N, C-alpha and C positions, 0 to 999 in steps of 0.2 A: 828512029835512028838508034842503033845499038850503043849502049853505054859502055865506055871504056874502063870505068872505075866503079866499084860497088858503092851503093848508097851509104851515106853516113847515117847509120841508124840513130834515132833520137833516144828512145827509152831503153838504155843499156847501162848497167852498172859498170863503171870504169874506174881505174886507178887515176891518180893525178896526172901522170905522164900520158896515159891513154886519153884523158880529157883534152889535154893540150894538143895531142896528135889529131884527135877528131876535129877540134875547132880549126886548126890550121889546114887540115885536109879539106874541110868544107870551104874555107876561104880560097884555097888554091883551086878547087874545082869550079867555083862560081864567081870568082872575082870580077870577071868581065861583065857578067850580067848584073851583079850587085853595083858595080861602079857605073854602068850605063844608066840604070833606072834611078839609083839614088842621086846621081848627078842631075839627071833630067828633072826630077821633082824638086831637089833641094837647092840647086843653083839659083833659081829665082827667089826662093825663100831666103837664101844667104844674102842676096843682093838687098832684099827688103830689110832683113834683120841688121845687116851691116850698117845701113843708113841710120837706124834708130840707136844702135850701139855707139856709132860715131857721135851722134847728138848727145847721148848720155855723157860720154867722156868730155865733150865740149862744155857741158854744164858743170861737170866736176872741176874742170880747170878754171872756170869762172869763179867757183867757190875758193879754189886755191889762190886765185889772183886777188882775193880780198873783196869780192863783190858779194856782200852779205845782205843786200836789201831784200825786202819781202818778194818783190817781183822775180828776182833771180831764184829764190828758194821755191816759189810756186812753180816756175818754169821747170826747174830741176826735178821737183817732185812729180810733175805731170810727165816729163820725159822718162823718168824712171818707171812709173806705172805703165806707160804705153810700151816701153821696151820689154817689161816683164810679160805683158799680155801677148805681144808679138812673138817673143821667144817661146811662150807656151803653145801658140798656134803652130809655129815652125816645128816644135817637138811632136805635136800631134801628127802632122803630115809625115814627119820622119818615121815615127812608129808605124804609121799606116802602110807606107810603101815598103819598109823593111820587113815587117811581119807578113805582109801580103806575099812577098818573095819567099820568105821562110816557109809559109804554109803551102805555097805552090810547089816548093821543092819536095815536100812529103806527100803531095796529093796527085801530082802529074806523073804519068809513067816516064816521061822524058825528063823529069825533074825541072831544072831551069834551062835546059838546052833548047835553043831556038824559041824561046819565049817571046810572044808578040804582045804588043800593048793592049790589044783587045781582049786577050786572055787575062792580063794583069788587072785591068780596071775594075771588073766586078769584085774581085777579092780586095782590091784597094779600098773601094767604097765601103765594103763590109767592115774592114779593119779600121777605117777612118772613124766610124761611129764608136767602136770600142776604145780606140785611142783617145777620143775626145772625152769619154766617160772616165777613163783611167787618169788622164792628166788633170781634169777638173776635180776629181775626188782627191787626188794626191795634193793638189793645191789647197783645197779646203782643209785637209788634214794638217798640212804644214802650218797654215794660218792658225788653226786651233791649237796646235802644239806650241807655237810661239807665244800665243796668248796665255796658255796655261803655265808655260815656263815663266813668263813675266809675272803672273800672279804669285806663283810659288816662291820665286826668288825675291820678289818684292816683299812678300810676307816674312820671309826669312831675314831680309835686311832690316825690317821693322823691329824684329826681335833683337838681332845683333848682327853686325856686318859679317862676323865669322860664320854665323848660321847661314846667311845668304850665300856665302862662297861655298860652303859645304853642300847646300841644296843644289847650287848650280853644277858642281862637279858630279854629284850623284845623278842629276838629270842628264848630263852629257854622257855619262857611262851607260845609263839605261837606253838612251837614244842610239848610241853606238852598237849596243847589243841587239837592239831591235832592227836597226837599219840593215844589218847583214842578212837576216832571214827574209826581210821584206823585199830584197832585191829580186827574189823569185816571183813576186806578185806580177811583174810585167809580163814575162813569158807565160805564166799560168793564165792570166786573163786574156792575152792575145792569141794563145794557141789552142785553148780549150773552149769549144763551143758550148753554150748553155750555162756556163758558170757565171754567177753574179760577181760584181766587183768586191763585195764584202766577203763572199765565200772565197774569192781568190786571195784576199788578204789573210783569211784564216788558214787556208791551205798553205800559203807561203810561210806563215809562222810555224805550222806543224812540220812541214818538210824542211824548212830552213834551220830550225833548232836541231833537227836530227842530223843535218849535214853542214852545220855551222862552219867547221874548219875548212871544208872543201870550198864553200862559197867564198870565204875570206881569202884562201890561197889563190883561187882563180881570179878574183877581183884584184888582188894585189899584183899578180904577175901581169895581167892585162893592163892595169893602170900604169905600170912601168913601161910596157911596150908602147902604149898609146901616147904616153907623155913624150916619148922620143919623137913620134910623128908630129905631135902638137908643138914641140919645141921648134921645128922647122917652119911650120905654118904661122906660128905666133911671133917668131923672131922679128920680122919686119915691123909689126905693130909695136913691139916692145922698144925697138930702136927709136921709132918716131915718138913714142910716149916719153922716153928718156930725154930726147932732145927738147920736147915741149916742156917737160918738167923743169929742165935747166933754165930755159928762158923765162918760165913763170916764176921760179924761185929768185931769179936775178932781177925781176921786174923789168925785163927788156922785151916783153912779149909784143907790145905795141910797136908797129913799124918794122918788125922783123919778118923774115921770110916765112916764119912759122904761122903768120896770120894771112898768108897768101892763099889764093884759090888752089894753086898747084900743091901746096902742102896739105890742104884740106882734102883734096882728091886722093893724094897718097894715103892719108889716114883712112879714108873710106875704103879704098881697095885693100889696104892691110887688114881692116876689120872684116871684109868679105872673105879674105884668105883665112883669117883666124877662125871664123865661123865654119867655113867649109872644112878646115882641118879637124875641128871638133866633131863635126857630123860624121866624117869618114872614120875617125878614131872610135866613135860611138858604135859604128857598124861592127868593128872588130870586138869590142867589149860585149856587145849584145849577143854575138854568136857564141862567145865563151860562156856567158851566163845561160844561154839556151842549152848548151851541152850539159852544164851543171844541173839545170832544171830536169833534163831527161834522166840524168844519173840519179837525182834525188827521187824522182817518181818511181823508177824501177827498184832502187835500193829500199825505199820505205814501203811503197805500195805494191811492188811487183807488177807494175803496169806492162813492162815488156813481156813478161811471161804470160800475162793475161791476153795480150794482143796476139801472141803466137798461138795460144790455144784457140782463140776465136777464128784464126785464119789457118788452122792446121790442115784443113782439106785443100788449101791452095798450094801447099808445099809438094814438090815432086821428090818424095823420099824413096821411091822404089824404082 
């Protein structure tokens, strides 16, 4: 079927306004397919994650209610750990389905038009492996960074409390500076075949520091836009959270409607809506970062020019 709109080229150097235009043009062209498959894969995941998130907050309120015995702490710690693991698995599936769609957009002649599930699944399974490696590695890095920060700040506190505070502030500044370039590691690893995970991190730092301002600007704008979406999907949960917090603080939780099955079910559905809103907003942010990644590749490495030279004989110039 003939395409009505030109393809949104990936490896193109763009101004900030052109990057926004490209991202929104991509979303406008493909929103039906993105919504269809992301919902198909992620709604069951949101139902599962919502269950564990709901239990996590239930344990949190038990602590607020003054239940500080060892059994409550152990249960809360186990619930927290399981919730983190489930959230990581959900994010792996999310990355796999989203980047499978993004890769197919640039590899299929029809892009995402009339995409069938049997065409998506091979790409999904390939992306699933890479997404699992990416999330696992990122998790290990986060654990290692937290441990290192604890040691450094603890050592500084042992010398003098002021030294500990200074070390903590310097570490936060360093992490903030590194986090911006490392944003590109996700599209690099998921879009480029044959690149290793650590090579993806190195490339992200190289491209990211060269385009640090652009990454920050795109991330900032899309975080504002997605926070608007999330404010609607998170509002029901915040209302229920506020109501439960009032009853907990006033020690009138027992025997109130807050302890009924109906209220618990409302909490669960609100958690599912909250998780679904986060995942949908993450689609928008990821597309924005993808366009920034393509811009960085072309601006720093000239990838777009190289690809045009490789396929020069395919152009109908005469």
